[in-house]
C-alpha atoms as an extended CHARMM CRD file, in Angstrom:
* protein
*
       297  EXT
         1         1  MET       CA              0.0430000000       -0.0330000000       -0.0110000000  PROA      1               0.0000000000
         2         2  VAL       CA              1.6360000000        3.2190000000       -1.2200000000  PROA      2               0.0000000000
         3         3  LEU       CA              0.6100000000        6.4500000000        0.4900000000  PROA      3               0.0000000000
         4         4  ALA       CA              0.8820000000        8.9570000000       -2.3340000000  PROA      4               0.0000000000
         5         5  ALA       CA             -1.7950000000       11.5640000000       -1.5830000000  PROA      5               0.0000000000
         6         6  GLY       CA              0.5170000000       14.0580000000        0.0530000000  PROA      6               0.0000000000
         7         7  ILE       CA              0.3570000000       17.6760000000       -1.2580000000  PROA      7               0.0000000000
         8         8  GLY       CA              4.1230000000       18.2890000000       -0.9090000000  PROA      8               0.0000000000
         9         9  ARG       CA              3.9280000000       21.8470000000        0.4220000000  PROA      9               0.0000000000
        10        10  ARG       CA              7.6010000000       21.9500000000        1.5750000000  PROA      10              0.0000000000
        11        11  TYR       CA              8.7060000000       20.3620000000       -1.7350000000  PROA      11              0.0000000000
        12        12  GLY       CA              6.6350000000       22.7530000000       -3.8380000000  PROA      12              0.0000000000
        13        13  GLY       CA              4.9340000000       20.2860000000       -6.0310000000  PROA      13              0.0000000000
        14        14  LEU       CA              4.0770000000       16.6200000000       -6.6050000000  PROA      14              0.0000000000
        15        15  LYS       CA              7.3160000000       15.0540000000       -5.1900000000  PROA      15              0.0000000000
        16        16  GLN       CA              5.6820000000       11.6140000000       -5.8080000000  PROA      16              0.0000000000
        17        17  LEU       CA              6.2080000000       12.3020000000       -9.5280000000  PROA      17              0.0000000000
        18        18  ALA       CA              9.7510000000       13.5930000000       -9.3490000000  PROA      18              0.0000000000
        19        19  ALA       CA             12.0650000000       11.5630000000      -11.5680000000  PROA      19              0.0000000000
        20        20  VAL       CA             15.2580000000       10.2320000000       -9.8950000000  PROA      20              0.0000000000
        21        21  GLY       CA             16.2670000000        7.3240000000      -12.0770000000  PROA      21              0.0000000000
        22        22  PRO       CA             18.1070000000        7.3270000000      -15.4180000000  PROA      22              0.0000000000
        23        23  SER       CA             15.0740000000        6.2390000000      -17.3490000000  PROA      23              0.0000000000
        24        24  GLY       CA             12.7060000000        8.6630000000      -15.6240000000  PROA      24              0.0000000000
        25        25  GLU       CA             11.8630000000        6.3950000000      -12.6820000000  PROA      25              0.0000000000
        26        26  PHE       CA             10.3160000000        7.8260000000       -9.5740000000  PROA      26              0.0000000000
        27        27  ILE       CA             11.0860000000        6.6030000000       -6.0090000000  PROA      27              0.0000000000
        28        28  ILE       CA              7.7690000000        4.7550000000       -6.1960000000  PROA      28              0.0000000000
        29        29  ASP       CA              9.0080000000        2.6370000000       -9.0810000000  PROA      29              0.0000000000
        30        30  TYR       CA             12.0210000000        1.4560000000       -7.0540000000  PROA      30              0.0000000000
        31        31  SER       CA              9.7930000000        0.6930000000       -4.0690000000  PROA      31              0.0000000000
        32        32  VAL       CA              7.3180000000       -1.3510000000       -6.0920000000  PROA      32              0.0000000000
        33        33  PHE       CA             10.2060000000       -3.1010000000       -7.8330000000  PROA      33              0.0000000000
        34        34  ASP       CA             11.7690000000       -4.0480000000       -4.4050000000  PROA      34              0.0000000000
        35        35  ALA       CA              8.4130000000       -5.1880000000       -3.0750000000  PROA      35              0.0000000000
        36        36  LEU       CA              7.9060000000       -7.3620000000       -6.1240000000  PROA      36              0.0000000000
        37        37  ARG       CA             11.2730000000       -8.9660000000       -5.5870000000  PROA      37              0.0000000000
        38        38  ALA       CA             10.3910000000       -9.6830000000       -1.8890000000  PROA      38              0.0000000000
        39        39  GLY       CA              7.1840000000      -11.4590000000       -2.8600000000  PROA      39              0.0000000000
        40        40  PHE       CA              4.4490000000       -8.8850000000       -2.6840000000  PROA      40              0.0000000000
        41        41  ARG       CA              1.9110000000       -9.4930000000       -5.4610000000  PROA      41              0.0000000000
        42        42  LYS       CA             -0.4610000000       -6.5360000000       -5.5900000000  PROA      42              0.0000000000
        43        43  VAL       CA             -0.0660000000       -2.7120000000       -5.1110000000  PROA      43              0.0000000000
        44        44  TYR       CA             -2.5760000000       -0.2920000000       -3.8460000000  PROA      44              0.0000000000
        45        45  PHE       CA             -1.9900000000        3.4680000000       -4.4880000000  PROA      45              0.0000000000
        46        46  VAL       CA             -3.6610000000        5.9160000000       -2.2100000000  PROA      46              0.0000000000
        47        47  ILE       CA             -3.8680000000        9.1790000000       -4.1330000000  PROA      47              0.0000000000
        48        48  ARG       CA             -5.9660000000       12.3230000000       -4.5210000000  PROA      48              0.0000000000
        49        49  ARG       CA             -8.4520000000       12.4350000000       -7.4350000000  PROA      49              0.0000000000
        50        50  GLU       CA             -6.8800000000       15.5760000000       -8.8420000000  PROA      50              0.0000000000
        51        51  ILE       CA             -3.6600000000       13.7210000000       -9.5450000000  PROA      51              0.0000000000
        52        52  GLU       CA             -5.2190000000       10.5610000000      -10.8660000000  PROA      52              0.0000000000
        53        53  GLU       CA             -4.5860000000       11.2300000000      -14.5640000000  PROA      53              0.0000000000
        54        54  PRO       CA             -0.8950000000       12.0250000000      -14.3940000000  PROA      54              0.0000000000
        55        55  PHE       CA             -0.3130000000        9.2760000000      -11.8420000000  PROA      55              0.0000000000
        56        56  ARG       CA             -1.9600000000        6.5660000000      -14.0010000000  PROA      56              0.0000000000
        57        57  GLU       CA             -0.1740000000        7.8450000000      -17.1070000000  PROA      57              0.0000000000
        58        58  THR       CA              3.2410000000        7.6210000000      -15.5070000000  PROA      58              0.0000000000
        59        59  VAL       CA              3.4720000000        5.3090000000      -12.4800000000  PROA      59              0.0000000000
        60        60  GLY       CA              0.5150000000        3.2050000000      -13.5100000000  PROA      60              0.0000000000
        61        61  ALA       CA              1.5490000000        2.7620000000      -17.1230000000  PROA      61              0.0000000000
        62        62  ARG       CA              4.9250000000        1.3620000000      -16.0960000000  PROA      62              0.0000000000
        63        63  ILE       CA              3.7670000000       -0.9250000000      -13.2570000000  PROA      63              0.0000000000
        64        64  GLU       CA              0.3680000000       -2.2880000000      -14.4570000000  PROA      64              0.0000000000
        65        65  PRO       CA              2.0160000000       -4.6020000000      -17.0410000000  PROA      65              0.0000000000
        66        66  HSD       CA              3.8350000000       -6.4090000000      -14.1570000000  PROA      66              0.0000000000
        67        67  LEU       CA              1.3580000000       -6.8720000000      -11.3470000000  PROA      67              0.0000000000
        68        68  PRO       CA             -2.2060000000       -6.0050000000      -10.3100000000  PROA      68              0.0000000000
        69        69  VAL       CA             -2.7880000000       -2.3900000000       -9.3120000000  PROA      69              0.0000000000
        70        70  ASP       CA             -5.6310000000       -0.7100000000       -7.5160000000  PROA      70              0.0000000000
        71        71  TYR       CA             -6.1730000000        3.0370000000       -7.0440000000  PROA      71              0.0000000000
        72        72  LEU       CA             -7.8980000000        4.3650000000       -3.9190000000  PROA      72              0.0000000000
        73        73  PHE       CA             -8.6690000000        7.9880000000       -3.1730000000  PROA      73              0.0000000000
        74        74  GLN       CA             -8.1270000000        9.8650000000       -0.0030000000  PROA      74              0.0000000000
        75        75  GLU       CA            -10.9270000000       12.3760000000        0.3600000000  PROA      75              0.0000000000
        76        76  LEU       CA            -11.1260000000       15.2950000000        2.8770000000  PROA      76              0.0000000000
        77        77  THR       CA            -14.8510000000       14.6090000000        3.2020000000  PROA      77              0.0000000000
        78        78  ASP       CA            -14.4440000000       10.9520000000        4.1190000000  PROA      78              0.0000000000
        79        79  VAL       CA            -15.3710000000       11.1530000000        7.8700000000  PROA      79              0.0000000000
        80        80  PRO       CA            -17.5590000000        8.9930000000        9.9950000000  PROA      80              0.0000000000
        81        81  PRO       CA            -21.3460000000        9.6090000000       10.2930000000  PROA      81              0.0000000000
        82        82  GLY       CA            -22.0650000000       12.4380000000       12.7240000000  PROA      82              0.0000000000
        83        83  PHE       CA            -18.9440000000       14.4350000000       11.9090000000  PROA      83              0.0000000000
        84        84  GLU       CA            -18.5590000000       17.3820000000        9.5480000000  PROA      84              0.0000000000
        85        85  VAL       CA            -15.5190000000       18.9280000000        7.9240000000  PROA      85              0.0000000000
        86        86  ALA       CA            -14.7250000000       22.4590000000        9.2320000000  PROA      86              0.0000000000
        87        87  PRO       CA            -14.8840000000       25.0730000000        6.3900000000  PROA      87              0.0000000000
        88        88  GLN       CA            -11.2710000000       26.1100000000        6.9890000000  PROA      88              0.0000000000
        89        89  ARG       CA             -9.9270000000       22.5760000000        6.5430000000  PROA      89              0.0000000000
        90        90  GLU       CA             -8.1120000000       22.3050000000        3.1870000000  PROA      90              0.0000000000
        91        91  LYS       CA             -6.2480000000       18.9830000000        3.2360000000  PROA      91              0.0000000000
        92        92  PRO       CA             -7.0090000000       15.2840000000        4.1720000000  PROA      92              0.0000000000
        93        93  TRP       CA             -6.3840000000       14.1050000000        7.6730000000  PROA      93              0.0000000000
        94        94  GLY       CA             -2.9350000000       12.4660000000        7.5200000000  PROA      94              0.0000000000
        95        95  THR       CA             -1.3370000000        9.0160000000        7.0870000000  PROA      95              0.0000000000
        96        96  ALA       CA             -3.8140000000        7.0600000000        9.2450000000  PROA      96              0.0000000000
        97        97  HSD       CA             -6.6520000000        8.5580000000        7.3580000000  PROA      97              0.0000000000
        98        98  ALA       CA             -5.0560000000        7.5370000000        4.1180000000  PROA      98              0.0000000000
        99        99  LEU       CA             -4.5450000000        4.0310000000        5.4950000000  PROA      99              0.0000000000
       100       100  LEU       CA             -8.2670000000        3.9000000000        6.4340000000  PROA      100             0.0000000000
       101       101  THR       CA             -9.1150000000        4.5770000000        2.7510000000  PROA      101             0.0000000000
       102       102  CYS       CA             -8.1840000000        0.9700000000        2.0520000000  PROA      102             0.0000000000
       103       103  ALA       CA            -10.6420000000       -0.5570000000        4.4580000000  PROA      103             0.0000000000
       104       104  GLY       CA            -12.8010000000       -3.0900000000        2.5200000000  PROA      104             0.0000000000
       105       105  ALA       CA            -10.2300000000       -3.3410000000       -0.2860000000  PROA      105             0.0000000000
       106       106  VAL       CA             -7.3910000000       -5.2540000000        1.4950000000  PROA      106             0.0000000000
       107       107  GLU       CA             -8.0840000000       -8.6760000000        2.9810000000  PROA      107             0.0000000000
       108       108  ASN       CA             -4.6050000000      -10.0630000000        3.4790000000  PROA      108             0.0000000000
       109       109  PRO       CA             -1.4980000000       -9.0410000000        5.4910000000  PROA      109             0.0000000000
       110       110  PHE       CA              0.0670000000       -6.0170000000        3.7940000000  PROA      110             0.0000000000
       111       111  ALA       CA              2.9320000000       -3.4470000000        3.9210000000  PROA      111             0.0000000000
       112       112  VAL       CA              2.4680000000        0.3420000000        4.0650000000  PROA      112             0.0000000000
       113       113  ILE       CA              5.0170000000        2.7150000000        2.6080000000  PROA      113             0.0000000000
       114       114  ASN       CA              5.3300000000        6.4820000000        1.8410000000  PROA      114             0.0000000000
       115       115  ALA       CA              5.5380000000        7.2590000000       -1.8750000000  PROA      115             0.0000000000
       116       116  ASP       CA              8.5870000000        9.6330000000       -1.4300000000  PROA      116             0.0000000000
       117       117  ASP       CA             10.7750000000        7.3210000000        0.7920000000  PROA      117             0.0000000000
       118       118  PHE       CA             13.3510000000        4.9590000000       -0.5520000000  PROA      118             0.0000000000
       119       119  TYR       CA             13.6340000000        1.9490000000        1.8900000000  PROA      119             0.0000000000
       120       120  GLY       CA             15.8680000000       -0.4070000000        0.0500000000  PROA      120             0.0000000000
       121       121  ARG       CA             15.5880000000       -4.0110000000       -1.0270000000  PROA      121             0.0000000000
       122       122  GLN       CA             16.3330000000       -5.7030000000        2.3210000000  PROA      122             0.0000000000
       123       123  SER       CA             13.6830000000       -3.6700000000        4.1250000000  PROA      123             0.0000000000
       124       124  TYR       CA             10.9680000000       -5.2790000000        1.9040000000  PROA      124             0.0000000000
       125       125  ALA       CA             12.5090000000       -8.7310000000        2.2800000000  PROA      125             0.0000000000
       126       126  VAL       CA             12.4600000000       -8.7150000000        6.0870000000  PROA      126             0.0000000000
       127       127  LEU       CA              8.9310000000       -7.2900000000        6.1730000000  PROA      127             0.0000000000
       128       128  ALA       CA              7.6200000000       -9.8850000000        3.6750000000  PROA      128             0.0000000000
       129       129  ALA       CA              9.1660000000      -12.6890000000        5.7100000000  PROA      129             0.0000000000
       130       130  PHE       CA              7.5260000000      -11.4090000000        8.9170000000  PROA      130             0.0000000000
       131       131  LEU       CA              4.1280000000      -11.1540000000        7.2250000000  PROA      131             0.0000000000
       132       132  ASP       CA              4.4090000000      -14.7160000000        5.8420000000  PROA      132             0.0000000000
       133       133  GLU       CA              5.3910000000      -16.1230000000        9.2300000000  PROA      133             0.0000000000
       134       134  THR       CA              2.7330000000      -14.3670000000       11.2870000000  PROA      134             0.0000000000
       135       135  ALA       CA             -0.1530000000      -14.2900000000        8.7830000000  PROA      135             0.0000000000
       136       136  GLN       CA             -2.5460000000      -16.0800000000       11.1970000000  PROA      136             0.0000000000
       137       137  ASP       CA             -1.9440000000      -13.6450000000       14.0920000000  PROA      137             0.0000000000
       138       138  GLU       CA             -4.1900000000      -10.5670000000       13.5190000000  PROA      138             0.0000000000
       139       139  ASN       CA             -2.8160000000       -8.7810000000       16.5480000000  PROA      139             0.0000000000
       140       140  LEU       CA              0.8110000000       -8.9450000000       15.5860000000  PROA      140             0.0000000000
       141       141  TYR       CA              2.2190000000       -6.0820000000       13.5340000000  PROA      141             0.0000000000
       142       142  ALA       CA              5.6910000000       -4.9750000000       12.4720000000  PROA      142             0.0000000000
       143       143  MET       CA              7.6710000000       -1.8220000000       11.7790000000  PROA      143             0.0000000000
       144       144  VAL       CA             11.0770000000       -1.4650000000        9.9730000000  PROA      144             0.0000000000
       145       145  GLY       CA             13.1440000000        0.8580000000       11.9660000000  PROA      145             0.0000000000
       146       146  PHE       CA             15.8670000000        3.3830000000       10.9970000000  PROA      146             0.0000000000
       147       147  VAL       CA             18.3520000000        5.4110000000       12.9160000000  PROA      147             0.0000000000
       148       148  LEU       CA             17.2590000000        9.0580000000       13.2880000000  PROA      148             0.0000000000
       149       149  ARG       CA             20.4450000000       10.7780000000       12.2390000000  PROA      149             0.0000000000
       150       150  LYS       CA             20.4570000000        8.8750000000        8.9740000000  PROA      150             0.0000000000
       151       151  THR       CA             17.0220000000       10.1890000000        8.0310000000  PROA      151             0.0000000000
       152       152  LEU       CA             17.4260000000       13.9460000000        8.6700000000  PROA      152             0.0000000000
       153       153  SER       CA             17.3600000000       16.6890000000        6.0110000000  PROA      153             0.0000000000
       154       154  ASP       CA             20.0430000000       19.2850000000        5.3870000000  PROA      154             0.0000000000
       155       155  HSD       CA             17.3610000000       21.6930000000        4.1960000000  PROA      155             0.0000000000
       156       156  GLY       CA             14.7860000000       21.9400000000        6.9170000000  PROA      156             0.0000000000
       157       157  HSD       CA             12.7430000000       20.2390000000        9.6280000000  PROA      157             0.0000000000
       158       158  VAL       CA             11.1130000000       16.7620000000        9.3040000000  PROA      158             0.0000000000
       159       159  ALA       CA              8.5650000000       14.7150000000       11.1540000000  PROA      159             0.0000000000
       160       160  ARG       CA              9.5380000000       11.3200000000       12.6330000000  PROA      160             0.0000000000
       161       161  GLY       CA              8.0430000000        8.7050000000       14.9190000000  PROA      161             0.0000000000
       162       162  ILE       CA             10.4670000000        8.3940000000       17.8200000000  PROA      162             0.0000000000
       163       163  CYS       CA             10.5300000000        4.8010000000       19.0900000000  PROA      163             0.0000000000
       164       164  ALA       CA             11.3600000000        3.0090000000       22.3410000000  PROA      164             0.0000000000
       165       165  VAL       CA             12.1900000000       -0.6450000000       21.8630000000  PROA      165             0.0000000000
       166       166  ASP       CA             12.7000000000       -3.3290000000       24.5500000000  PROA      166             0.0000000000
       167       167  SER       CA             15.6010000000       -5.8480000000       24.6560000000  PROA      167             0.0000000000
       168       168  ALA       CA             13.6210000000       -8.4510000000       22.6980000000  PROA      168             0.0000000000
       169       169  GLY       CA             12.8860000000       -6.0780000000       19.7650000000  PROA      169             0.0000000000
       170       170  TRP       CA              9.2800000000       -5.2410000000       20.6860000000  PROA      170             0.0000000000
       171       171  LEU       CA              8.1110000000       -1.6810000000       20.2510000000  PROA      171             0.0000000000
       172       172  GLU       CA              7.1340000000       -0.1400000000       23.5580000000  PROA      172             0.0000000000
       173       173  THR       CA              6.2070000000        3.4300000000       22.5070000000  PROA      173             0.0000000000
       174       174  ILE       CA              6.1950000000        5.5880000000       19.4280000000  PROA      174             0.0000000000
       175       175  VAL       CA              5.5560000000        9.3330000000       19.5220000000  PROA      175             0.0000000000
       176       176  GLU       CA              5.2950000000       11.5890000000       16.4470000000  PROA      176             0.0000000000
       177       177  ARG       CA              7.6680000000       14.5400000000       16.5350000000  PROA      177             0.0000000000
       178       178  THR       CA              7.0160000000       17.1230000000       13.7620000000  PROA      178             0.0000000000
       179       179  ARG       CA              9.9020000000       19.6110000000       13.8370000000  PROA      179             0.0000000000
       180       180  ILE       CA             13.1540000000       17.7800000000       14.0300000000  PROA      180             0.0000000000
       181       181  GLU       CA             16.1790000000       19.6250000000       12.5650000000  PROA      181             0.0000000000
       182       182  LYS       CA             19.7890000000       18.6950000000       11.9590000000  PROA      182             0.0000000000
       183       183  MET       CA             22.2460000000       20.9960000000       13.6890000000  PROA      183             0.0000000000
       184       184  GLU       CA             26.0530000000       21.3250000000       13.3930000000  PROA      184             0.0000000000
       185       185  GLN       CA             26.3090000000       19.3760000000       16.5600000000  PROA      185             0.0000000000
       186       186  GLY       CA             23.4240000000       17.0810000000       17.0990000000  PROA      186             0.0000000000
       187       187  VAL       CA             19.7280000000       17.4080000000       16.5830000000  PROA      187             0.0000000000
       188       188  ARG       CA             17.1220000000       19.9360000000       17.6780000000  PROA      188             0.0000000000
       189       189  CYS       CA             13.5990000000       19.0490000000       18.5700000000  PROA      189             0.0000000000
       190       190  ALA       CA             11.3770000000       21.5030000000       20.4990000000  PROA      190             0.0000000000
       191       191  GLU       CA              9.1990000000       18.6830000000       21.9210000000  PROA      191             0.0000000000
       192       192  GLN       CA             11.9620000000       16.3170000000       23.1770000000  PROA      192             0.0000000000
       193       193  ASP       CA             15.7050000000       16.0990000000       23.7210000000  PROA      193             0.0000000000
       194       194  LEU       CA             17.2180000000       13.8650000000       21.0780000000  PROA      194             0.0000000000
       195       195  THR       CA             20.6620000000       12.5310000000       20.3460000000  PROA      195             0.0000000000
       196       196  GLY       CA             20.1780000000       11.4030000000       16.7670000000  PROA      196             0.0000000000
       197       197  GLU       CA             20.7540000000        7.7720000000       17.6590000000  PROA      197             0.0000000000
       198       198  GLU       CA             17.0910000000        7.0460000000       18.3420000000  PROA      198             0.0000000000
       199       199  LEU       CA             15.2390000000        4.5170000000       16.3500000000  PROA      199             0.0000000000
       200       200  VAL       CA             12.4660000000        6.0540000000       14.2000000000  PROA      200             0.0000000000
       201       201  SER       CA              9.5950000000        5.0020000000       12.0730000000  PROA      201             0.0000000000
       202       202  MET       CA              9.6500000000        6.0230000000        8.4350000000  PROA      202             0.0000000000
       203       203  ASN       CA              6.1410000000        4.6700000000        7.8850000000  PROA      203             0.0000000000
       204       204  LEU       CA              7.2960000000        1.2340000000        6.6720000000  PROA      204             0.0000000000
       205       205  TRP       CA              4.7940000000       -0.9650000000        8.4310000000  PROA      205             0.0000000000
       206       206  GLY       CA              3.4390000000       -4.4750000000        8.2350000000  PROA      206             0.0000000000
       207       207  PHE       CA             -0.2630000000       -4.7010000000        9.1650000000  PROA      207             0.0000000000
       208       208  LYS       CA             -3.1070000000       -7.2350000000        9.1970000000  PROA      208             0.0000000000
       209       209  PRO       CA             -6.6530000000       -6.3410000000        8.1270000000  PROA      209             0.0000000000
       210       210  SER       CA             -7.5840000000       -6.0600000000       11.7890000000  PROA      210             0.0000000000
       211       211  ILE       CA             -5.9460000000       -2.5120000000       11.6650000000  PROA      211             0.0000000000
       212       212  PHE       CA             -8.9890000000       -1.1480000000        9.8870000000  PROA      212             0.0000000000
       213       213  ALA       CA            -11.4390000000       -1.5880000000       12.7030000000  PROA      213             0.0000000000
       214       214  HSD       CA             -8.8820000000        0.1180000000       15.0720000000  PROA      214             0.0000000000
       215       215  LEU       CA             -8.4830000000        2.9720000000       12.7070000000  PROA      215             0.0000000000
       216       216  ARG       CA            -12.2440000000        3.6270000000       12.5230000000  PROA      216             0.0000000000
       217       217  ALA       CA            -12.4900000000        3.7310000000       16.3250000000  PROA      217             0.0000000000
       218       218  PHE       CA             -9.4550000000        5.9620000000       16.6780000000  PROA      218             0.0000000000
       219       219  PHE       CA            -10.5000000000        8.3330000000       13.8910000000  PROA      219             0.0000000000
       220       220  ALA       CA            -13.8190000000        9.0230000000       15.5720000000  PROA      220             0.0000000000
       221       221  GLY       CA            -12.0220000000        9.8870000000       18.7780000000  PROA      221             0.0000000000
       222       222  PHE       CA             -9.4910000000       12.0210000000       16.9300000000  PROA      222             0.0000000000
       223       223  LEU       CA            -12.2580000000       14.0620000000       15.2680000000  PROA      223             0.0000000000
       224       224  SER       CA            -14.0590000000       14.5330000000       18.4940000000  PROA      224             0.0000000000
       225       225  VAL       CA            -11.0520000000       16.3180000000       19.9240000000  PROA      225             0.0000000000
       226       226  ASN       CA             -9.4350000000       17.7570000000       16.7240000000  PROA      226             0.0000000000
       227       227  GLY       CA            -12.2240000000       18.0710000000       14.1710000000  PROA      227             0.0000000000
       228       228  ASN       CA            -12.1070000000       21.9580000000       14.2000000000  PROA      228             0.0000000000
       229       229  ASP       CA             -8.2970000000       22.2190000000       14.0040000000  PROA      229             0.0000000000
       230       230  PRO       CA             -7.4250000000       22.8880000000       10.3130000000  PROA      230             0.0000000000
       231       231  GLY       CA             -3.8950000000       21.6350000000       10.8450000000  PROA      231             0.0000000000
       232       232  ALA       CA             -4.5080000000       18.5690000000       12.9220000000  PROA      232             0.0000000000
       233       233  GLU       CA             -2.9860000000       15.3110000000       11.5330000000  PROA      233             0.0000000000
       234       234  PHE       CA             -4.2180000000       11.7850000000       12.2090000000  PROA      234             0.0000000000
       235       235  PHE       CA             -0.8910000000        9.8250000000       12.2010000000  PROA      235             0.0000000000
       236       236  ILE       CA             -0.2870000000        6.1270000000       11.9390000000  PROA      236             0.0000000000
       237       237  PRO       CA              2.1890000000        6.1560000000       14.8620000000  PROA      237             0.0000000000
       238       238  SER       CA             -0.4680000000        7.6980000000       17.1600000000  PROA      238             0.0000000000
       239       239  VAL       CA             -2.8780000000        4.8590000000       16.4150000000  PROA      239             0.0000000000
       240       240  VAL       CA             -0.2100000000        2.1640000000       16.8720000000  PROA      240             0.0000000000
       241       241  ASN       CA              0.9130000000        3.6480000000       20.1030000000  PROA      241             0.0000000000
       242       242  GLY       CA             -2.6100000000        3.7300000000       21.4310000000  PROA      242             0.0000000000
       243       243  LEU       CA             -3.1430000000        0.1070000000       20.4860000000  PROA      243             0.0000000000
       244       244  MET       CA              0.0840000000       -0.9220000000       22.1840000000  PROA      244             0.0000000000
       245       245  GLN       CA             -0.6480000000        0.9770000000       25.3820000000  PROA      245             0.0000000000
       246       246  SER       CA             -4.0810000000       -0.6730000000       25.5950000000  PROA      246             0.0000000000
       247       247  ALA       CA             -2.4660000000       -4.1520000000       24.9840000000  PROA      247             0.0000000000
       248       248  GLN       CA             -4.5440000000       -4.7530000000       21.8710000000  PROA      248             0.0000000000
       249       249  VAL       CA             -1.5560000000       -5.4350000000       19.6080000000  PROA      249             0.0000000000
       250       250  LYS       CA              2.1110000000       -6.1820000000       19.6340000000  PROA      250             0.0000000000
       251       251  VAL       CA              4.6000000000       -4.6240000000       17.1850000000  PROA      251             0.0000000000
       252       252  LYS       CA              7.9340000000       -6.2220000000       16.2610000000  PROA      252             0.0000000000
       253       253  VAL       CA             10.7270000000       -3.8890000000       15.2230000000  PROA      253             0.0000000000
       254       254  LEU       CA             12.6720000000       -5.2230000000       12.2320000000  PROA      254             0.0000000000
       255       255  SER       CA             16.2170000000       -4.2710000000       11.3440000000  PROA      255             0.0000000000
       256       256  THR       CA             17.4750000000       -3.5840000000        7.8610000000  PROA      256             0.0000000000
       257       257  GLY       CA             20.8630000000       -3.1490000000        6.2390000000  PROA      257             0.0000000000
       258       258  SER       CA             19.3210000000       -0.9260000000        3.5490000000  PROA      258             0.0000000000
       259       259  PRO       CA             19.9270000000        2.7820000000        3.5810000000  PROA      259             0.0000000000
       260       260  TRP       CA             16.9340000000        5.1480000000        3.6980000000  PROA      260             0.0000000000
       261       261  PHE       CA             16.6870000000        8.3490000000        1.6110000000  PROA      261             0.0000000000
       262       262  GLY       CA             13.8280000000       10.4940000000        0.6230000000  PROA      262             0.0000000000
       263       263  VAL       CA             12.6240000000       13.7770000000       -0.8140000000  PROA      263             0.0000000000
       264       264  THR       CA             11.1000000000       16.3150000000        1.5460000000  PROA      264             0.0000000000
       265       265  TYR       CA             12.6580000000       19.5040000000        0.0670000000  PROA      265             0.0000000000
       266       266  LYS       CA             13.5360000000       20.1020000000       -3.6530000000  PROA      266             0.0000000000
       267       267  PRO       CA             17.3610000000       20.1670000000       -3.1760000000  PROA      267             0.0000000000
       268       268  GLU       CA             17.1570000000       16.5710000000       -1.9250000000  PROA      268             0.0000000000
       269       269  ARG       CA             16.1120000000       15.3350000000       -5.3110000000  PROA      269             0.0000000000
       270       270  LYS       CA             19.7380000000       15.6440000000       -6.5220000000  PROA      270             0.0000000000
       271       271  THR       CA             21.0050000000       13.6360000000       -3.5340000000  PROA      271             0.0000000000
       272       272  VAL       CA             18.5160000000       10.8660000000       -4.3020000000  PROA      272             0.0000000000
       273       273  GLU       CA             19.4960000000       10.8040000000       -7.9550000000  PROA      273             0.0000000000
       274       274  GLU       CA             23.1550000000       10.2830000000       -6.9650000000  PROA      274             0.0000000000
       275       275  ALA       CA             22.2550000000        7.5370000000       -4.4530000000  PROA      275             0.0000000000
       276       276  VAL       CA             20.2450000000        5.7180000000       -7.1610000000  PROA      276             0.0000000000
       277       277  ARG       CA             23.1370000000        5.9240000000       -9.6010000000  PROA      277             0.0000000000
       278       278  ARG       CA             25.4650000000        4.3760000000       -6.9410000000  PROA      278             0.0000000000
       279       279  LEU       CA             23.0470000000        1.5100000000       -6.4700000000  PROA      279             0.0000000000
       280       280  ILE       CA             22.7360000000        0.9100000000      -10.1910000000  PROA      280             0.0000000000
       281       281  ALA       CA             26.5630000000        0.9000000000      -10.4200000000  PROA      281             0.0000000000
       282       282  ALA       CA             26.6590000000       -1.7120000000       -7.6590000000  PROA      282             0.0000000000
       283       283  GLY       CA             24.3030000000       -3.9360000000       -9.5800000000  PROA      283             0.0000000000
       284       284  GLU       CA             21.2030000000       -3.4160000000       -7.2780000000  PROA      284             0.0000000000
       285       285  TYR       CA             18.9930000000       -2.1830000000      -10.0640000000  PROA      285             0.0000000000
       286       286  PRO       CA             19.0220000000       -2.2000000000      -13.9490000000  PROA      286             0.0000000000
       287       287  ASP       CA             19.4030000000        1.1660000000      -15.8210000000  PROA      287             0.0000000000
       288       288  ASN       CA             15.8360000000        0.7480000000      -17.1050000000  PROA      288             0.0000000000
       289       289  LEU       CA             13.9140000000       -0.5450000000      -14.1050000000  PROA      289             0.0000000000
       290       290  TRP       CA             10.8450000000       -1.8690000000      -15.8980000000  PROA      290             0.0000000000
       291       291  SER       CA             12.7860000000       -3.7020000000      -18.5780000000  PROA      291             0.0000000000
       292       292  SER       CA             13.1150000000       -7.4040000000      -19.2650000000  PROA      292             0.0000000000
       293       293  GLN       CA             14.9390000000       -7.8280000000      -15.9460000000  PROA      293             0.0000000000
       294       294  VAL       CA             11.7500000000       -7.3840000000      -13.8970000000  PROA      294             0.0000000000
       295       295  PRO       CA             11.3700000000      -10.4130000000      -11.4780000000  PROA      295             0.0000000000
       296       296  GLU       CA              8.8820000000      -13.0300000000      -12.5990000000  PROA      296             0.0000000000
       297       297  LEU       CA              5.4630000000      -13.2490000000      -10.8110000000  PROA      297             0.0000000000
């Protein structure tokens, strides 16, 4: 499940459709390619209706010949009965709201990713193995973790889910922090003292269909408190944290040797292009991603 409905205000445009590969590939292309190699067999794109045409003509046209694709639309007006959208609200409700868009469409264990984050081949492999091994346990989820300092931007603040993990690798808490900045010496965050060595969520999750009932309940509670706040965000980490604290689910933190990189600000696109070229040179990807070298279904 690819969350691709973001507006990209800090980037200044549709960063989901920013080419970073030598044949015009987007980060999404590499993500789906890696997921396909790991054994995932269908992709759901959560997008906004106003970008449907360019999205289908680029991403869809390249991927649809290789595996089934479904398009789901995150709508600002998609709220539970009894709630209304405040007139000043301009954008959808965040990542957990985007995830809820897929309720009714997804019936099997699944992965969730951000469209503008590059997670690397091994990240999908460890997540796919986890989902296969735990498919019968509806209350067991997973998150692939990354080290905070390796995910920061040189060009401005970022949002990250700060994690606490026990000695057995189970997630204990996750708290969304929205203004984390890289400094000459260390990291600055107004909400919490950080060292940069913390484990963070980059929205690479492994869920079971049970998550949708939880999301519905949590979204109603969120709207009851925040429905009139035009900037309030309904985040996946907030839901997961609530479920863990009430002992409804357990979340395994998975490690990966893959590097993370992404595009939050426009200057980062160049950095991502260079990183992709290095991976191609190392033999990780072909020059033309959707060529004859695509893994067989």
